[in-house]
C-alpha positions in Angstrom: 0.0 0.0 0.0 1.4 3.4 -0.9 1.3 6.7 1.1 -1.5 8.3 -0.9 -3.9 5.4 -0.3 -3.1 5.4 3.4 -3.8 9.2 3.6 -7.2 8.6 2.0 -8.2 6.3 4.8 -6.8 8.5 7.5 -3.2 7.6 8.4 -1.9 10.9 9.8 1.1 9.1 11.4 2.5 8.6 7.9 2.7 12.3 7.2 6.0 12.3 9.0 8.8 11.4 6.5 10.5 8.0 7.1 14.3 8.6 7.1 14.9 5.0 6.2 13.2 1.6 5.9 12.1 -0.1 9.1 10.2 -3.3 9.9 8.1 -4.6 12.7 7.9 -8.4 13.1 6.2 -10.8 15.5 7.7 -14.3 15.7 6.1 -17.0 17.7 5.9 -20.6 18.6 3.3 -23.0 20.0 4.7 -26.4 20.9 2.8 -29.3 22.5 5.6 -30.9 24.6 8.1 -28.2 25.3 11.5 -29.2 26.8 13.1 -26.1 28.3 10.7 -23.8 26.4 7.3 -22.3 27.2 4.4 -23.9 25.4 3.3 -20.5 23.9 5.6 -17.6 23.3 6.2 -14.7 21.0 8.8 -12.0 20.5 8.5 -8.6 18.9 11.3 -7.1 16.7 11.9 -3.7 15.3 14.4 -4.3 12.5 16.8 -6.7 14.2 16.2 -5.3 17.7 14.1 -7.4 20.1 11.5 -5.0 21.5 9.6 -7.2 23.8 8.5 -10.8 24.6 5.8 -12.8 26.2 5.3 -16.5 27.2 2.8 -18.4 29.1 5.3 -19.4 31.8 6.0 -15.8 33.0 2.7 -14.4 31.8 4.3 -11.0 31.6 4.8 -8.8 28.5 8.5 -7.9 29.0 10.3 -4.9 27.4 13.8 -5.8 26.4 15.0 -2.2 25.7 17.6 -0.4 27.7 16.4 3.1 26.7 13.4 5.0 28.2 10.2 3.0 28.3 6.6 3.8 29.2 6.1 1.2 31.9 2.3 1.6 32.0 2.1 0.8 28.3 3.8 -2.6 28.8 1.5 -3.4 31.7 -1.5 -2.9 29.3 0.2 -5.2 26.8 0.4 -8.0 29.4 -3.4 -8.1 29.6 -3.7 -8.1 25.9 -1.1 -10.9 25.5 -2.8 -13.1 28.0 -6.0 -12.8 26.1 -4.2 -13.5 22.8 -2.6 -16.7 24.2 -6.0 -17.9 25.3 -7.3 -17.4 21.7 -4.3 -19.3 20.4 -5.0 -22.3 22.5 -8.7 -22.4 21.3 -7.7 -22.1 17.7 -4.9 -24.6 17.8 -7.3 -27.2 19.3 -9.5 -26.7 16.3 -6.7 -26.8 13.8 -5.4 -30.0 15.4 -8.8 -31.6 15.0 -8.9 -30.6 11.3 -5.4 -32.1 10.8 -6.5 -35.2 12.7 -3.6 -34.9 15.2 -5.0 -37.5 17.6 -1.8 -37.8 19.5 -1.8 -34.1 20.3 1.7 -33.5 19.0 2.4 -30.2 17.2 4.8 -27.4 16.6 3.4 -24.2 15.0 5.3 -21.1 14.1 4.2 -17.8 12.7 5.7 -14.6 11.3 3.6 -11.5 11.0 4.8 -8.1 10.2 5.3 -5.2 7.9 8.0 -3.0 6.4 7.7 0.7 5.6 10.4 2.1 3.3 11.7 5.7 3.1 9.0 6.6 0.5 6.2 5.4 2.8 5.5 2.3 0.8 4.1 -0.5 3.0 4.7 -4.3 2.6 2.8 -6.6 5.0 3.2 -10.4 5.4 1.6 -13.2 7.4 3.1 -16.7 7.2 2.6 -19.9 9.1 4.7 -23.0 9.6 3.9 -26.5 10.9 6.5 -28.9 12.1 9.2 -26.7 10.5 7.6 -26.6 7.1 5.8 -23.8 5.3 2.2 -24.3 6.0 0.1 -21.4 4.7 0.3 -17.7 4.1 -2.1 -14.8 3.7 -2.4 -12.9 0.4 -3.6 -9.5 1.5 -4.4 -8.3 -2.0 -6.7 -11.2 -2.8 -7.7 -11.5 0.9 -7.2 -15.3 0.7 -5.2 -17.8 2.8 -3.0 -19.9 0.5 -1.9 -23.5 1.4 1.8 -24.1 1.0 1.6 -27.8 1.5 -1.2 -30.3 0.6 -2.4 -31.0 4.2 -2.9 -27.3 4.8 -5.8 -27.3 2.4 -8.6 -28.1 5.0 -7.3 -25.2 7.2 -7.2 -22.7 4.4 -10.7 -23.7 3.2 -11.9 -23.0 6.7 -10.0 -19.7 7.1 -11.3 -18.5 3.7 -14.9 -18.8 5.0 -14.0 -16.4 7.8 -14.3 -13.1 6.0 -14.1 -11.1 9.2 -10.7 -12.6 9.9 -9.5 -11.8 6.3 -10.6 -8.1 6.7 -8.9 -8.0 10.1 -5.6 -9.4 8.8 -5.6 -7.1 5.8 -6.3 -4.1 8.0 -3.6 -5.2 10.5 -1.0 -5.6 7.8 -1.8 -2.3 5.9 -2.9 0.0 8.7 -2.3 -1.2 12.3 1.2 -2.8 11.9 2.7 0.4 10.2 1.0 2.5 12.9 2.5 0.4 15.6 5.9 0.4 14.0 5.8 4.2 13.9 4.8 4.2 17.6 7.4 1.6 18.7 10.3 3.4 16.9 10.5 5.9 19.8 11.0 3.1 22.2 13.6 1.3 20.1 15.5 4.4 18.9 18.1 3.9 21.7 18.9 0.4 20.5 18.6 1.2 16.8 21.0 4.1 17.0 23.7 2.3 19.1 26.9 1.1 17.5 29.3 -1.5 18.9 32.6 -2.0 17.2 33.7 -5.6 16.3 36.3 -7.8 17.8 38.4 -9.8 15.4 40.4 -13.0 15.8 42.4 -14.6 13.0 44.1 -18.0 12.9 45.1 -20.6 10.4 46.7 -24.0 10.1 48.8 -25.9 7.5 47.1 -28.6 5.6 48.8 -31.7 4.2 48.3 -30.7 0.6 50.5 -27.7 0.7 47.7 -25.3 1.5 46.9 -23.2 4.5 43.4 -22.7 5.9 42.8 -19.2 7.3 39.9 -18.1 9.4 38.7 -14.7 10.5 36.1 -14.5 13.3 34.4 -11.2 13.7 32.1 -10.9 16.7 30.4 -8.6 19.2 29.4 -6.0 16.6 26.2 -4.0 16.1 24.3 -3.2 13.9 24.1 -6.3 11.8 25.5 -5.2 8.3 29.2 -5.9 8.0 31.8 -6.6 5.3 34.6 -9.1 5.9 37.3 -10.2 3.5 40.8 -11.6 3.3 43.5 -9.7 1.5 46.9 -10.9 0.2 49.9 -8.6 0.5 47.6 -5.6 1.2 46.2 -5.5 -2.3 44.6 -8.6 -3.7 41.2 -9.8 -2.4 41.1 -13.5 -1.7 37.7 -15.0 -2.6 36.2 -16.8 0.4 35.2 -20.4 0.0 33.4 -20.5 3.3 31.4 -17.8 5.0 29.0 -18.3 7.8 25.7 -16.5 8.1 25.7 -13.4 10.3 24.5 -14.9 13.6 23.2 -13.2 16.7 24.9 -13.4 20.1 22.7 -13.7 23.2 23.8 -10.1 24.2 22.2 -8.7 21.0 25.4 -8.3 19.0 26.4 -10.4 16.0 29.2 -12.6 14.7 30.4 -13.9 11.4 33.3 -16.2 10.3 35.1 -16.0 6.9 37.5 -18.6 5.8 39.9 -19.0 2.8 42.3 -21.6 1.5 45.6 -20.2 0.2 48.9 -21.7 -1.1 51.6 -22.0 1.6 54.3 -19.7 0.2 57.0 -17.7 1.9 56.7 -13.9 1.4 52.9 -13.8 1.2 51.2 -11.8 3.9 47.5 -12.1 4.7 45.1 -9.9 6.6 41.4 -9.8 7.4 39.7 -6.5 6.5 36.5 -5.6 8.4 34.2 -2.7 7.3 31.5 -1.7 9.8 29.4 1.4 10.5 30.9 1.6 14.1 34.4 2.1 12.6 36.0 5.3 11.4 38.1 3.3 9.0 38.5 -0.3 7.8 39.8 -2.5 10.6 42.8 -4.6 9.4 44.0 -7.6 11.4 47.2 -9.4 10.1 47.6 -13.1 10.2 50.9 -14.0 11.8 52.0 -17.6 11.4 53.1 -19.2 14.6 53.5 -22.4 16.6 50.4 -21.8 18.7 48.0 -21.6 15.7 46.6 -25.1 16.0 45.9 -24.6 19.7 44.3 -21.3 18.9 42.1 -22.9 16.2 40.9 -25.5 18.6 40.1 -22.9 21.3 38.2 -20.8 18.8 36.3 -23.8 17.5 35.1 -24.6 21.1 34.1 -20.9 21.6 32.1 -21.0 18.4 30.3 -24.2 19.4 29.5 -22.5 22.7 28.1 -19.4 21.0 26.0 -21.5 18.6 24.6 -23.6 21.3 23.4 -20.4 23.0 22.0 -19.2 19.7 20.1 -22.4 19.2 18.1 -21.7 22.4 16.6 -18.6 20.7 15.3 -20.1 17.4 11.7 -20.0 18.4 9.8 -16.7 17.7 6.1 -15.8 17.9 3.6 -13.0 17.5 1.9 -10.4 19.7 -1.3 -8.7 21.1 -3.8 -7.3 18.6 -2.7 -9.4 15.6 -5.9 -11.4 15.6 -6.3 -15.1 15.8 -4.1 -17.6 14.1 
């Protein structure tokens, strides 16, 4: 939906120019037999900053921001969230019956949100997953729920008879979500504007085939965008043959590892170059061959496994308050 259309249906909050693109996303999970996880939970993100969370263990809508927060607002959200979870339980029972899940086992995930770009254009999306597979999605232009897998057809047939839900979801994606995004930005501005410079570790080890494997671990940086590359003799870029995704740390920062395989030759010098918005200039860390490299490599590998294990705990995400029923 564009800015003109929104103005015609009274969206005064969009009169303010958007300096850049921002997104509001709700991620959530409902799981039948949680082990170390709440049965129902959701998290709210502005861009890549977690704004708040709720689960049926704590039954409290919790702000995760370090900046100024309106405490009364979050108390109101707790009440709304408790009602939302109750709706989820009712709806999931019905969905399970349609899917003939007699054993009661399930894992549902949902992503609902919107993005507003710097021209005021709005993109909204509503997607569901079941047992880790794409299940169904909502087409807000056609106002239809679309099955993404064959056994989702009974559910979408039912959803498509609920015209009130279709109108609600369309209104949420095009009006309510962008409005909430605009409102939430003032709470998230502290986190969105912060910058944390990266830490860098480089190491390598000699392989039996006359090649050397080099690794560059960049971690603890914020915001997420970063450019990392290996350079030979200060001039030649070395194409990476292995680059990890940019992964989140539990503390809200990010990490990435970039690896290359190079010929083992005397006279060649290698360095890892990191470009990030927190830096005044490109950060260059030289690789210095030494006897302790193998030990360093093993230590870093253990550290990476520890980081990833912590990251794995946070893979479940869910939605929030007035998003309507699943």
